[in-house]
N, C-alpha and C positions, 0 to 999 in steps of 0.2 A: 156365555162364559167362554173363556179361551183356554187353550192348553196351558199347562203349568209344569213344564219339564223339570223345573227346580225341585218339585216335590219328590222326585226319585232320589235326590241327594239328602232330603230331609227324612223321608220314611222308607224303611225297608219292609216290603210287604210279602208275607208268605200266605198263599192261598191254599186252603184245604177244600176239596170237593168230595161230595158223597159218591158212592159207586154208581148211582143212577144219573149223576150229573144234573140233579135237580136243585141242589143246594150248594152254595159256596160260603165259606167263612174266610175273611181276610183279616189277618192279624198284622197290624202295622207297628213297627218298632221305630222309635224316634232316634235319629242321629243328631245330637245336640249341635255339632258344628254345622251340619247341613241346614238345621233349623235357622240358625243365625244368618246364613247366606241367603235363604229364601224368604226371610221375613218381609222385606220390602215389597217383593212381588205379591206375597199373600195379602198384605195390607191393601195393595192396589186392587186386587181381585175382590176383596171384601167391600171396599169403597164402591167399585163398579157395580157390584151386586145390589147395593143399597141405592144407587143412583136412580134406578127405575122407580123405587118407592118415593124418593124425593121428588122426582118429576110428577108422579101421580098426585102427591100432596099439593104441589104447587098448581097443578091443573084444576084442582077442586075449587080454587079461588077464582071466581068469575069477575066480571066487571063490578065495580063498587055500586052499591045502592044508596050511598051517601048523597043526599041532594046537594051538598056543598062541594062534592067531588074531592074530598080529602084523600080518599084512597087508602089502601092498606100499606102500613109502614113496616109490618113485621113479616118475615119470611115464614110461611106455614110449615116449612120443613126444618126450621131452626131447632136444633137439638136432636134431630133424628139421625141415627139411632142412639147416639151416645148418652142421652139423658134417660133412656129407658132403664128399667131394673136389670141388674146383672143376670138374673135368671132368664129374662127375655132375650138378652144379648147372647147368652150361651145357646139358646135354642136356634137363634138366627145363624150363629156361627156353625152349629152342627148341620144345619140345612145347607149352608154354603160348602162346608167341608165334604158332605155327602156328594154334592154335585161335582166337586173337584175330583174326588176319588173315582166316581163313575166315569168321568171323561178322560182320566189319565191312567187308570189301572185296568181298564178293559175287562169289567166283570163278565163272566161266562165266556171269555175269549172274544167278545164282540169289540171291535175297534171303532164303531161309529156312534158311541153314546153321545148324547147332546142334551144339555139342560137349557131349555129355551126361556124359562122363567122360574123365579123363586116365589113361593106362595106367601112369604112374609109381606110381600107388597100389598096383600089383602088383609092384614092383621088389624082390622078396624078397632078392636078394643085397645090396642097399643096406641093407635093414632088418636083415639078419643082421650086416652090418658095424657098423651103428650100435649094436647090442646088444653086440658084441665090444668096441667102443671104450668103451662104458659100463662094462664089466666090467674091462677091462685098462688103460684110460687111453691106449691106443695112438692115434696120429694117424690121420686118414682116409687111406686109400690108394685107388688106382684099383680100381674094381670092373668086372667085365664088364657089358656091356649086358644088357638083359632076356633071359631064357632062351627066349622064344618061347612059353611056356605061359601067358602073362599076358593074352591077349585075353579080355576079359570076355564072358560068355555073355549076349547081349542077345536079346530076342525078335526073331524075323525080322520086320522091317517094311520095306515097300517104301520104297526111298530111303535106307536106312542103309548105310553103307560103312565098312570099316576102311581108312583112308587114311594111310599113313605112321605117325605116332605116335598119332593120335587117331581116335576115331570121329566121323565127320562125317555129317550128314544133308544130302542135296542130290543133284543129278544128276551122275553121273560119266560120263565119256566113255571108251569103249574102242575 
């Protein structure tokens, strides 16, 4: 994920911290004119975030086993994520927005937050539904959230934490 300086013109954020500095709450208020100005960049960030999952879906398709060598004519990432149910898309957007906020609004005063991966790239149930929709033409339906076995294995590094939906690098308070 990259920095998104346009977000400051879109959202005005007020941060409240408890006296022990163990908890923060950030309230963002939308500036409608700033939203319009930053929408193109936000769309690009969302598309980039999903590109990793598209690459992963395409990588699952190996060499064809067709003895006649006809090969695959359909892109396995066709319709991802736009054909998924709106509720699924809202969850994905929330995950991306949480990463953008972490990287751009410096939670806990830390300036080096980094979101290396989004966990929706492991949302197998949604991928299975996408495949089923492609085979049957059925409309998107609600799918359960991730199954809990989707936390990527990352090398243990000081300062990396699984926080909500994303992996974040920074100082966490407990």
